[in-house]
KOLDRENRO-707994 format. One line per field, with one value per residue (C-alpha): x, y, z; residue number from 0. Coordinates in steps of 0.001 Angstrom, whole numbers. Each point is the difference from the previous one (the first is absolute). Layout:
<recs>
px <- c(X, ...);
py <- c(Y, ...);
pz <- c(Z, ...);
n <- c(NUM, ...);
</recs>
This chain:
<recs>
px <- c(-35458, -307, -2901, 1764, 2789, -1820, -2519, 3700, 1248, -3389, 66, 3596, -1281, -2958, 2344, 3059, -1942, -2775, 2398, 940, -3266, -2900, 1308, 1793, -1312, -3772, -752, 1801, -2521, 1914, 1921, 3687, 2244, 3616, 2679, 3663, 1726, 3237, 1901, 662, 3662, 1326, 334, -3492, -806, 1731, -1815, -2925, 794, 258, -2796, -2683, 1131, -598, -3072, -1492, 2017, -1558, -3597, -264, -4049, -892, 1818, 3159, 1400, 3596, 137, 2573, 1631, 1607, 1076, -1538, 3962, 300, -3296, 1483, 2461, -1586, -319, -1803, -4196, -515, 1703, -3153, -3639, 1307, -1181, 1922, 743, 1760, 3714, 1129, 3273, 1366, -2708, -1937, 230, 3480, 1941, 842, 1435, -2123, -1748, -1328, -2482, -1482, -1619, -2657, -448, -621, -2691, -1450, -542, -1424, -2534, -1297, 652, -751, -3195, 1534, -136, -3751, -423, 1755, -107, 3532, 3393, 3431, 2847, 3393, 3543, 1539, 2467, -1947, -939, -3809, -174, -3590, -3489, 75, -3302, -832, -2822, 2046, 2910, -2193, -782, -2600, -1539, 2192, 2559, 2117, 2640, 3502, 3140, 2805, 2652, 1595, 2963, -2276, 1049, -1386, -3476, 1694, 1893, -456, -7, -3792, -682, 1260, -2236, -3474, -2642, -284, 3644, -1844, -1570, 3074, 784, 2986, -1054, 406, 604, -3383, -2970, -3225, -3185, -3372, -609, -1588, 3338, 1918, -2077, 648, 3474, 1609, 379, 1011, 2625, 1199, -108, 1934, 2522, 720, 234, 2217, 2204, 552, 1243, 3364, 604, -1213, 1514, 2473, 473, -936, -2996, -1536, 2030, 849, 3913, 482, -1065, -1182, -3933, -360, -2781, -1969, -2933, -292, -480, -1941, -2610, 949, -866, -3050, -1565, 229, -1670, -2569, -612, 893, 1331, 1701, -338, 3578, 1646, 3715, 181, -2131, 2123, 3610, 3516, 1892, 2957, -1602, -1810, -3564, -1755, -927, -3028, -900, 186, 609, -2724, 2756, 3640, 1590, 3444, 993, 3194, 3248, -237, 1962, 213, 3614, 1973, -2656, -1381, -2939, -101, -3027, 2397, 2316, -2831, -789, 494, -455, -1971, -686, -3970, 1297, 3095, -1421, 477, 2431, -578, 1380, 2696, -1498, -55, 698, -2575, -2120, 2051, 3015, -1369, -861, 3219, 1966, -2347, -1006, -1643, -3782, -1174, 2940, -190, -3896, 985, 2576, -2935, -2061, 3135, -51, -3254, 106, 3003, -1802, -3377, 1332, 2075, -3321, -1618, 2691, -243, -3396, 180, 2799, -2289, -2775, 2765, 680, 2892, 1406, -788, 3401, 2535, -943, 1837, -157, -1051, -2867, -784, -517, -2183, -2304, 179, -2881, 2292, 376, -4284, -23, 2290, -1958, -3424, -2019, 546, -3734, -236, -1460, -2737, 695, 3758, 412, 2411, -968, 2748, -1403, -551, 3324, -787, -1746, 3270, 2309, 987, 803, 1106, -1780, 1310, 2225, -1641, -3609, 1321, 480, -3795, -534, 2035, 3762, 1164, 2405, 3712, 2957, 3621, 2796, 3995, 2282, 3105, 2407, 1558, 2908, 657, 454, -3579, -1265, 944, -1550, -3096, 149, 572, -3338, -2029, 368, -681, -3184, -1181, 490, -1676, -3528, 671, -3482, -575, 2333, 3421, 2053, 3588, 1170, 2824, 1982, 2397, 1555, -734, 3676, -272, -3288, 1127, 2486, -1933, -1227, -1865, -3521, -1862, 1044, -2966, -3452, 2013, -984, 3319, 448, 2770, 3230, 959, 2711, 2342, -2240, -1479, 347, 2911, 2126, 285, 391, -2523, -1414, -2232, -2321, -1464, -2494, -2049, 333, -1358, -2505, -1233, 379, -1957, -2864, -348, 427, -2081, -3531, -136, -2899, 1673, -1263, 3412, 3496, 2646, 3502, 2876, 3813, 1906, 1789, -2623, -1000, -4042, -830, -3605, -3091, 405, -3409, -1975, -2605, 2593, 2287, -3019, 857, -2602, -355, 1968, 1824, 2813, 2102, 3493, 3166, 2423, 3203, 1309, 3272, -1752, 521, -238, -3929, 1061, 2502, 537, -235, -3985, -45, 1515, -1603, -3674, -2601, -1081, 3112, -2276, -1402, 2974, 6, 3130, -1541, 1072, 579, -3489, -2945, -3776, -1998, -3360, 169, -1507, 2817, 2594, -1260, 288, 3370, 1993, 1398, 704, 2035, 2318, -34, 1132, 2195, 1904, 60, 1558, 2646, 827, 344, 3555, 764, -1645, 1266, 1611, -512, -1092, -2644, -1247, 1424, 1706, 3134, 1639, -1269, -579, -3954, -458, -3146, -1275, -3044, -851, -259, -1813, -2552, -555, 103, -2352, -2560, 259, -802, -3508, 47, -70, 578, 946, -846, 3573, 192, 2910, -1245, -12, 3782, 2870, 3918, 1726, 2643, -2505, -1213, -3893, -2495, -1321, -3220, -79, -710, 1497, -900, 3157, 3704, 1883, 3241, 1952, 2333, 2673, -1130, 2063, -562, 3373, 2843, -2883, -1137, -1954, 245, -1725, 2284, 2817, -2381, -277, 1737, -666, -2176, -2140, -2986, 1502, 2797, -1507, -216, 1569, -1202, 1369, 1941, -2140, -568, 421, -2593, -2451, 1753, 3173, -1460, 125, -1490, 317, -943, -3563, 108, 3147, -1652, -3105, 2116, 2749, -3502, -1407, 3183, 362, -3907, 1287, 2850, -1735, -3155, 2673, 1795, -3797, -841, 3135, -593, -3503, 1260, 2504, -2191, -2655, 2976, 308, 3650, 1842, 408, 3235, 2819, -1618, 1773, -2194, 789, 3829, -201, -2023, 2638, 2958, -1657, -852, 3690, 1249, -2416, 1488, 3604, -869, -1481, 2866, 2297, -2311, 170, 4213, -126, -2547, 2222, 3078, -1364, -3097, -546, -2649, -1322, -3444, -1144, -1467, -3295, -1870, 834, -1273, 1646, 3408, -682, -873, 3378, 1899, -1631, 800, 3603, 144, -1826, 2504, 2856, -970, -620, 3264, 1586, -1757, 549, 3840, 425, -2294, 2524, 3432, -1434, -596, 3396, 1884, -1639, 141, 3957, -24, -1599, 2240, 2948, -397, -1249, 3302, 2027, -1787, 138, 4123, 189, -1564, 1583, 3319, -874, -966, 3457, 1601, -1994, 84, 2996, 201, -3603, 243);
py <- c(64630, -2763, -1436, -372, -1669, -2603, -1008, -618, -2277, -1833, -387, -1340, -2167, -1540, 42, -2153, -1571, -1698, -1762, -2249, -717, 1042, -565, -3420, -1315, 924, 282, -3406, -3163, -2102, 171, -601, -422, 136, -2433, 93, -2376, 1077, -877, 2130, 1227, 3455, -1770, -244, 3257, 2004, -1730, 121, 3945, 61, -2311, 2037, 3369, -1219, -1523, 3392, 1703, -2718, 356, -3804, -597, -1937, -394, -1177, -2844, -619, -3953, 417, -3147, 292, -2065, 1085, 739, 1691, 2075, 1216, 2323, 902, 3661, -98, -625, 3175, -186, -1726, -1305, -3320, -3433, -2344, -3398, -2739, -245, -3184, 1247, -3244, -2732, -909, -3737, -436, 2617, 1208, 3309, 1837, 3587, 42, -2650, 2770, 1504, -3022, -412, 3418, 264, -3476, 1661, 3487, -1981, -2419, 2971, 3530, 1855, 1299, -2615, -578, 3515, -904, -822, 449, -157, 1383, -1813, 1809, -346, 2890, 869, 1509, 3528, 417, 2534, -337, -1369, -3865, -838, -3760, -102, 2600, -2394, -2825, -1818, -2312, -2286, -3127, 2184, 1537, 2936, -235, 1390, -2565, -1651, -1642, -1515, -2603, -2353, -2886, 564, -1685, -2624, -3008, 1683, 1213, -3697, -832, 2167, 729, -2535, 2894, 1230, 985, 3216, 1046, 3769, 1913, 2716, 2246, 3398, 1860, -2303, 1324, -2771, -648, -475, -3512, -992, 784, -2001, -2848, 760, 1183, -3515, -1641, 2641, -395, -3821, 129, 2368, -2426, -2898, 1696, 1388, -3597, -1335, 665, -2417, 2408, 3360, 144, 2809, -1734, -1454, 3076, 2783, 1210, 1386, -868, -3614, 524, -160, 3481, 251, -3255, 2916, 974, -3480, -732, 2523, -1234, -3746, 912, 2209, -2648, -2845, 2870, -260, 3585, 1619, 3357, 2941, 637, 3321, 552, 4012, 1519, -885, 1065, -316, 3484, -429, -1938, 1912, 376, -1225, 2643, 1895, -1752, 1543, -2565, 392, -1354, -159, -2919, 950, -3832, 733, 1949, 3282, 2755, 3329, 1028, -466, 181, -3401, -1599, -3444, -676, -2689, 2641, 1434, -3525, 1746, 3491, 2295, 2526, 328, 1023, 2130, 3448, 1382, -2573, -1183, -2371, 1168, 2860, -1354, 2336, 2750, -849, 2924, -2072, -3254, 1679, 1437, -3450, -2297, 729, -2820, 957, -3768, -494, 3702, -1018, -2915, 2120, 2528, -2758, -1146, 4036, -443, -2947, 1386, 3620, -1724, -1613, 2954, 1785, -2039, 106, 3811, -41, -3107, 2007, 2474, -2287, -1058, 3524, 243, 3900, 1685, -913, 2544, 1326, -1817, 35, -3502, 485, 3312, -2650, -2207, 2526, 1310, 47, -1944, -2906, 245, -219, -2698, -2302, 700, -3065, -1908, -1201, -3098, 727, -1984, -3171, 863, -3302, -2611, -3551, -2884, -2744, -3294, -1194, -3929, 667, 1056, -2541, -3294, -2184, -3287, -2733, -2748, -2071, -3472, -940, -400, 4082, 886, 1137, 1860, -599, -2435, 898, -743, -395, 204, -1887, 501, -2223, 1458, -818, 1473, 1807, 3848, -1318, -976, 3006, 2633, -2219, 250, 3578, 502, -2513, 1652, 3562, -990, -2331, 3147, 1853, -2415, -26, -3983, -763, -1987, -755, -846, -2642, -222, -3939, 626, -3126, 211, -2527, 933, 1354, 2539, 1023, 1307, 2309, 891, 3899, 13, -1347, 3731, -439, -1711, -2056, -3152, -3558, -1635, -3698, -2367, 30, -2959, 1588, -3141, -2798, -1459, -3648, -75, 3102, 1095, 4269, 1110, 3216, 109, -2697, 2376, 1073, -2956, -540, 3373, -343, -3355, 1532, 3014, -2074, -2198, 2986, 2746, 704, 1101, 1643, 681, -1795, 530, 256, 1615, -1336, 2454, 87, 2394, 1276, 1432, 3472, 123, 2959, -894, -2817, -3330, -1245, -3198, 1588, 2126, -3246, -2655, -2278, -2475, -2827, -2575, 2288, 1985, 2925, 86, 1735, -1606, -2027, -1438, -1038, -2853, -2623, -2838, 208, -878, -3052, -3040, 2249, 480, -3869, -855, 2220, 222, -2516, 2715, 1522, 1226, 2560, 1184, 4021, 1921, 2664, 2234, 3484, 906, -2097, 521, -2717, -810, -892, -3705, -737, 1467, -2534, -2612, 658, 1559, -3250, -1401, 3218, -704, -3806, 186, 2919, -2537, -2708, 1552, 1643, -3701, -716, 905, -2542, 2709, 3202, 459, 2936, -1967, -1158, 2425, 3445, 451, 1966, -533, -4091, 613, -1031, 3532, 243, -3381, 2345, 1666, -3897, -1002, 2583, -1039, -3728, 516, 1765, -3161, -2278, 1749, 722, 3723, 1532, 3630, 2901, 1447, 3573, 1670, 3525, 105, -136, 1071, -62, 3507, -85, -1861, 1875, 363, -1180, 3196, 1317, -2674, 1602, -2373, 8, -1954, 1036, -3422, 1219, -3261, 574, 2534, 3021, 2896, 3590, 1055, 309, -638, -3216, -2207, -3436, -1096, -2628, 2975, 893, -2961, 1083, 3910, 1118, 2443, 267, 888, 2199, 3528, 1296, -3275, -189, -1404, 1730, 2214, -711, 2294, 2137, -582, 2428, -2115, -3090, -779, 2509, -1707, -3795, -123, -3399, 431, 3448, -1249, -2905, 2096, 2367, -3339, -459, 3512, 75, -3272, 1484, 3116, -1854, -1938, 3511, 1800, -2966, 259, 3924, -497, -2772, 2117, 3070, -2319, -1162, 3526, 396, 2829, 2291, -763, 2139, 808, -68, -2963, -1956, 413, -885, -2954, -984, 410, -1819, -2814, 75, -40, -2937, -2053, 1039, -1620, -3041, -835, 214, -1994, -2820, -26, -652, -2492, -1904, 959, -907, -949, 4128, 1636, 3804, 1377, 1943, 2712, -329, 3131, 3487, 1286, -2384, 1166, 3654, -466, -2131, 2780, 3109, -2166, -349, 3746, 1030, -2558, 1867, 3488, -774, -1912, 2966, 2679, -2426, -56, 3441, 415, -2336, 1549, 3202, -1442, -1806, 2957, 2162, -2556, -253, 3635, 197, -2970, 1991, 2945, -1748, -2175, 2974, 1759, -2998, -492, 3659, -530, -3191, 2179, 2219, -2486, -1660, 3028, 1000, -3190, -1983, -3669, -635, -2561);
pz <- c(-10890, 2895, -1492, -3059, 1420, 1781, -2990, -2383, 3166, -99, -4015, 478, 2685, -2117, -3074, 1367, 3149, -1968, -2104, 2912, 1858, -2115, -3511, 596, 3611, 295, -4065, -648, -777, 2166, 3384, -347, 3100, -521, 1696, 660, 2752, 2399, 3024, 3044, -1598, -998, -3150, -596, 1812, -2790, -2623, 1865, 120, -3778, -836, 1889, -1340, -3626, 909, 922, -3221, -2228, 1043, 86, 1206, 2738, 3734, 561, 2533, 1040, 938, 2749, 1181, 3488, 3211, 3169, 1206, -3356, 413, 3510, -1528, -3448, -634, -3239, 751, -1548, -3339, -1580, 391, 1935, 506, 2345, -1222, 1310, -1046, -1377, -701, 1997, -1025, 2761, -593, -1779, 1325, -3567, -220, -2960, 372, -3280, 820, 2114, -3276, -208, 3450, 361, -2808, 1413, 3435, -1455, -1723, 2755, 3032, -1492, -533, -2655, -2079, 307, -1965, -2830, -3895, -1226, 1875, -1391, 1613, -581, 1370, 2619, -2371, -2655, -801, -1394, -2844, -827, 862, -184, -740, -615, -2575, -1926, -274, -1291, 3136, 181, 2569, -238, -2368, 2083, -1122, 372, -717, -2002, 2126, -3323, 2437, 1793, -2669, 2778, -2231, -2916, 1458, 2221, 2559, -348, -616, 3457, 1598, -1562, -1898, -2494, -1326, -3166, 2118, 1531, -469, 383, 2099, 3121, 1027, -1172, 642, -579, 559, 1347, 3698, -882, -1785, 2889, 2299, -1603, -569, 3190, 1617, -3173, 1, 3159, -203, -3270, 1406, 2845, -2765, -2064, 2954, 1619, -3551, 696, -3169, -2914, 1465, -2723, -2038, -3285, 1442, 1495, -1192, 3406, -510, 3402, 75, 3372, -327, 650, -2647, 1517, 586, -3543, -1020, 2987, -1904, -3589, 1268, 2400, -2937, -2503, 2697, 498, -3364, -894, -3162, -162, -2252, 100, -1161, -235, -518, 2600, 3027, -581, 2152, 17, -2478, -2437, -3189, -391, -2827, -2765, 576, 3395, 3117, 3060, 2999, 2206, 866, 1763, 1538, 807, -2022, 120, -2470, -1069, -1704, -754, 2613, 2563, 831, 2935, 1265, 2556, 1528, 979, 2452, 1540, 3574, -991, 2646, -2278, 545, 3806, -902, -294, -3136, -1622, -3462, -2299, -2234, -2638, -3453, -2950, -1217, -3049, -1928, 506, -1135, -3021, -750, 993, -2450, -3232, -1102, 1113, 901, 2534, 1318, 765, 1657, 2225, 638, 1361, 2274, 1134, 657, 2620, 1825, -29, 1275, 2781, 1145, -246, 2320, 2391, 194, 1144, 1948, 2331, 425, 1307, 2264, 1318, -1435, -433, -3053, -2419, -1214, -3218, -3172, -3596, -84, 2586, -2042, -3200, 2335, 313, -3344, -2457, -2290, 2213, 570, -3448, -970, 3066, -767, 50, -3452, -1531, -2090, -3306, -1197, -1650, 588, 2190, -1918, 1177, -800, -1882, 2144, 432, -411, -2996, -1670, 1642, -2221, 2590, -810, 1576, 2286, -1700, 1213, 1125, 3689, 454, -1145, 3494, 2566, -449, 2129, 3223, -748, 2174, -475, 1268, 172, 1695, 1966, 2533, 3066, -1777, -858, -3376, -443, 2375, -2666, -2785, 2474, 113, -3899, -573, 2609, -1305, -3641, 1409, 1531, -3167, -2549, 845, 641, 1614, 3252, 3073, -363, 2684, 252, 934, 2053, 86, 3527, 2297, 3943, 257, -2947, 1237, 3176, -1657, -2938, -225, -3503, 1983, -1213, -3692, -1398, 1182, 1196, 922, 1205, -689, 964, -1857, -2246, -1536, 1714, -499, 3168, -916, -2785, 1096, -3147, 210, -3198, 899, -2995, 1365, 2184, -2355, -244, 3575, 865, -2286, 1259, 3603, -601, -1485, 3035, 2814, -1382, -1049, -3621, -1629, -3439, -2741, -1923, 1159, -2115, 1222, -900, 865, 2167, -2585, -1998, -282, -1162, -2575, 96, 771, -354, 119, -845, -2055, -2346, -1054, 119, 2782, 822, 2701, -1367, -2354, 1676, -1828, 190, -2202, -1947, 1507, -3322, 1564, 1733, -2821, 2379, -778, -3630, 1016, 1987, 3198, -88, -506, 2864, 2312, -1402, -1056, -2226, -2028, -2576, 2181, 1109, -348, -54, 2337, 2813, 1585, 68, 749, 194, 1316, 1722, 3384, -412, -2527, 2669, 2656, -2033, -1552, 3057, 1117, -3296, -427, 2976, -223, -3866, 1203, 2498, -2629, -2270, 2215, 1116, -3769, -33, -2711, -2375, 255, -2810, -2026, -3455, 2153, 2329, -1646, 2986, -708, 3387, -32, 4149, -405, 1173, -2422, 1992, 1242, -3270, -1339, 3139, -833, -4039, 1362, 2257, -2155, -2434, 2279, 578, -3879, 1023, -3843, 336, -2093, -784, -622, -912, 423, 3522, 1381, -1495, 1142, 127, -2983, -2435, -2693, 675, -2624, -1990, 1612, 2997, 3497, 2101, 3545, 1695, -116, 1565, 454, 528, -2459, -497, -2043, -1273, -1770, -1341, 2866, 2870, 802, 2441, 1723, 3138, 785, 748, 2645, 1961, 3124, -195, 2865, -2057, 2019, 3708, -1037, -581, -4035, -1332, -3062, -3454, -2958, -2011, -2950, -3524, -938, -2637, -2158, 259, -1783, -3744, -2270, -3076, 487, 1293, 1554, 1986, 1289, 1177, 1476, 2020, 910, 1856, 1696, 1392, 1327, 1560, 1641, 995, 1436, 2345, 1263, 226, 2408, 1905, 427, 1374, 2277, 1562, 100, 2162, 2067, 1003, -1253, 542, -2519, -1898, 1258, 2938, 3599, 1184, -3020, 424, 3789, -1144, -2648, 2413, 3068, -2647, -1140, 3617, 708, -3120, 1212, 3669, -1899, -2042, 3343, 1928, -3198, 382, 3760, -80, -2456, 1935, 3973, 1501, 1327, -1453, -152, 500, -3410, 140, -828, -670, -980, 3237, 2150, -1713, 376, 3667, 10, -1746, 2135, 3569, -1060, -688, 3094, 1597, -1586, 984, 3532, 272, -1010, 2159, 3220, -964, -439, 3561, 1719, -1405, 1131, 3498, 328, -1252, 2639, 2848, -910, 336, 3294, 1132, -789, 1791, 3375, -29, -491, 3053, 2330, -1031, 1039, 3236, 976, -1048, 2944, 2602, -157, 82, 3377, 1410, -622, 539, -654, -2091);
n <- c(0, 1, 2, 3, 4, 5, 6, 7, 8, 9, 10, 11, 12, 13, 14, 15, 16, 17, 18, 19, 20, 21, 22, 23, 24, 25, 26, 27, 28, 29, 30, 31, 32, 33, 34, 35, 36, 37, 38, 39, 40, 41, 42, 43, 44, 45, 46, 47, 48, 49, 50, 51, 52, 53, 54, 55, 56, 57, 58, 59, 60, 61, 62, 63, 64, 65, 66, 67, 68, 69, 70, 71, 72, 73, 74, 75, 76, 77, 78, 79, 80, 81, 82, 83, 84, 85, 86, 87, 88, 89, 90, 91, 92, 93, 94, 95, 96, 97, 98, 99, 100, 101, 102, 103, 104, 105, 106, 107, 108, 109, 110, 111, 112, 113, 114, 115, 116, 117, 118, 119, 120, 121, 122, 123, 124, 125, 126, 127, 128, 129, 130, 131, 132, 133, 134, 135, 136, 137, 138, 139, 140, 141, 142, 143, 144, 145, 146, 147, 148, 149, 150, 151, 152, 153, 154, 155, 156, 157, 158, 159, 160, 161, 162, 163, 164, 165, 166, 167, 168, 169, 170, 171, 172, 173, 174, 175, 176, 177, 178, 179, 180, 181, 182, 183, 184, 185, 186, 187, 188, 189, 190, 191, 192, 193, 194, 195, 196, 197, 198, 199, 200, 201, 202, 203, 204, 205, 206, 207, 208, 209, 210, 211, 212, 213, 214, 215, 216, 217, 218, 219, 220, 221, 222, 223, 224, 225, 226, 227, 228, 229, 230, 231, 232, 233, 234, 235, 236, 237, 238, 239, 240, 241, 242, 243, 244, 245, 246, 247, 248, 249, 250, 251, 252, 253, 254, 255, 256, 257, 258, 259, 260, 261, 262, 263, 264, 265, 266, 267, 268, 269, 270, 271, 272, 273, 274, 275, 276, 277, 278, 279, 280, 281, 282, 283, 284, 285, 286, 287, 288, 289, 290, 291, 292, 293, 294, 295, 296, 297, 298, 299, 300, 301, 302, 303, 304, 305, 306, 307, 308, 309, 310, 311, 312, 313, 314, 315, 316, 317, 318, 319, 320, 321, 322, 323, 324, 325, 326, 327, 328, 329, 330, 331, 332, 333, 334, 335, 336, 337, 338, 339, 340, 341, 342, 343, 344, 345, 346, 347, 348, 349, 350, 351, 352, 353, 354, 355, 356, 357, 358, 359, 360, 361, 362, 363, 364, 365, 366, 367, 368, 369, 370, 371, 372, 373, 374, 375, 376, 377, 378, 379, 380, 381, 382, 383, 384, 385, 386, 387, 388, 389, 390, 391, 392, 393, 394, 395, 396, 397, 398, 399, 400, 401, 402, 403, 404, 405, 406, 407, 408, 409, 410, 411, 412, 413, 414, 415, 416, 417, 418, 419, 420, 421, 422, 423, 424, 425, 426, 427, 428, 429, 430, 431, 432, 433, 434, 435, 436, 437, 438, 439, 440, 441, 442, 443, 444, 445, 446, 447, 448, 449, 450, 451, 452, 453, 454, 455, 456, 457, 458, 459, 460, 461, 462, 463, 464, 465, 466, 467, 468, 469, 470, 471, 472, 473, 474, 475, 476, 477, 478, 479, 480, 481, 482, 483, 484, 485, 486, 487, 488, 489, 490, 491, 492, 493, 494, 495, 496, 497, 498, 499, 500, 501, 502, 503, 504, 505, 506, 507, 508, 509, 510, 511, 512, 513, 514, 515, 516, 517, 518, 519, 520, 521, 522, 523, 524, 525, 526, 527, 528, 529, 530, 531, 532, 533, 534, 535, 536, 537, 538, 539, 540, 541, 542, 543, 544, 545, 546, 547, 548, 549, 550, 551, 552, 553, 554, 555, 556, 557, 558, 559, 560, 561, 562, 563, 564, 565, 566, 567, 568, 569, 570, 571, 572, 573, 574, 575, 576, 577, 578, 579, 580, 581, 582, 583, 584, 585, 586, 587, 588, 589, 590, 591, 592, 593, 594, 595, 596, 597, 598, 599, 600, 601, 602, 603, 604, 605, 606, 607, 608, 609, 610, 611, 612, 613, 614, 615, 616, 617, 618, 619, 620, 621, 622, 623, 624, 625, 626, 627, 628, 629, 630, 631, 632, 633, 634, 635, 636, 637, 638, 639, 640, 641, 642, 643, 644, 645, 646, 647, 648, 649, 650, 651, 652, 653, 654, 655, 656, 657, 658, 659, 660, 661, 662, 663, 664, 665, 666, 667, 668, 669, 670, 671, 672, 673, 674, 675, 676, 677, 678, 679, 680, 681, 682, 683, 684, 685, 686, 687, 688, 689, 690, 691, 692, 693, 694, 695, 696, 697, 698, 699, 700, 701, 702, 703, 704, 705, 706, 707, 708, 709, 710, 711, 712, 713, 714, 715, 716, 717, 718, 719, 720, 721, 722, 723, 724, 725, 726, 727, 728, 729, 730, 731, 732, 733, 734, 735, 736, 737, 738, 739, 740, 741, 742, 743, 744, 745, 746, 747, 748, 749, 750, 751, 752, 753, 754, 755, 756, 757, 758, 759, 760, 761, 762, 763, 764, 765, 766, 767, 768, 769, 770, 771, 772, 773, 774, 775, 776, 777, 778, 779, 780, 781, 782, 783, 784, 785, 786, 787, 788, 789, 790, 791, 792, 793, 794, 795, 796, 797, 798, 799, 800, 801, 802, 803, 804, 805, 806);
</recs>
């Protein structure tokens, strides 16, 4: 009987053991090595436990290595060295040269270090690269997936839109080879050796290219450059000449529905997922000590039979069952890990019983690929109909762009700046941006908005230094001239906008066909002076006068020649008061206020700079849009309305929307409240609502960045009451200053005011206590004195009777 039992055990060992070692490892025609990258954190430790457990369950062939990025200081307290076969690599979370904090760069750093310093890298043919937040469901065999030398296999990352736009042209000479891939990578070791250093260098390039982090260019919803490493891989592979075989159904995110007939071999739980009322988000467990807390598991999900009851659709139900499998595999790995840690045996529970059951074992047995079942996507670039660059100048990589806008040191321009910068970040506008900030020295001392935008400071010409004329609009050309003469500019094209604009999309010279000697602008038809005697008075080439403004796209060489003309012609038109009339200028105020606009048009005419005039770039909110036009800029220089709601920027000239927490404009109506019958009016109102919403959205984010207290909180009430108190003191000082020479010192900070108030209270309390003590002493002293006086009188009386004639 005993021998029979031994034979059965031996047979089982061969049957189950050979699947991992003999069947895949020793009998595989090539050597495979699996890599994944982590850091010295609890967050990565529980992910490591899950991945390692699934690696064993799936019978993935060959060894696996965890690339562990840790500083020496972190290693002193790190507890998880035995969680996986580990190869220590340098930590580049803080870049050794730039100081940039970007932990994701550790992945290419780790791979490159492993290739250069590990003995294992010398004894391998194929490498599979995974992420820690994954669960392997079946063997990942590169050649079964279709990988070849020079043709790696990878999962599809469709959100890497930078492979289809200007981003790829900025970062690789072979944009046609850029593949939107990641997550699951399988390649020949020779390809990896060529790719790894390029993967790292391109990651550094993209990470440093902060001007192109916007969501429209990268697909990164945060717009923070967090997926620079993913682009580093795609751009590096393109540089190495590697085209991938791409699949979009073998790796799946829990919560997604798998394709019919496809059995995913890898689950990537990078996104939140839920089943009924149960949900899981890995970010909720960023500091979780769960690997080292004995017998603690993640919240148990529903059971398979419950899922079958709650979801009648067989395809959705299959997706939910995959989510169950992901969570249960993580918890099963934790149970085994706790046992290895020497934890006491956990108490029996229904859930633990399920994880040890044959049902669960059957559900999670290794998933093997059927021959010919791998679906390879067609070449992305063969099926894209990209429009050729509009002018010959853009046949090569796209030129660099720099965007400018001009403001002054006032809160009026500050809230416009906040709105402008918010929209710039979302628009996908390429290149860097600079705010030209015109301030007097006195204004600059009091100015609080230095951090609202990248800024170039210029002297204010609001009050003309020679004529004394008050004309702040002249600061725009004056600031451009100053910027050109005081900065090193590496951009080829300059885009000039106004602060009271909201960007809706990128404004590029290649899209709008700008060229050297041929700037692009938008129509300003009210500049009628280009068609009458005003142009003849102020330019030698009146026929070259274009009625343009608002948006300007100009080659840097043209701008260098033109900027001074712009400034000089502005001064010239401003001084020509005899021709301010509405009939000549189109200025309804007849005050010369649009002299700067004519200065631009007349200055360009002097150089015969003729513009490409495009009416599809800019729209004023409140105007009816042309059907099908994708306007890139809102210019809210005029009042606009939707129903009873309206917005006029001039009404907010003296309101501090920036420094008072949670200030915002009146909310516009919802889209459901706009015209339903007239489509033109509906589209007009929807654009107006969008503009108003963007301004309030920008203000909300600004106040959050300022760490404003939550609305209605005690700290906000305190801040508001102190602010009111300060304003009252300020008014009192003003009255006193008018009536006498006496002055009072104004409270300058919340902390100082609070300390003063506490000091007064303390003095009051001490005075009260002191008064009570003194009164008690006085009362007690009077009693003692009264008693002593009576005694002395008694003695004195007695003496007089005994000794008469004493006095």
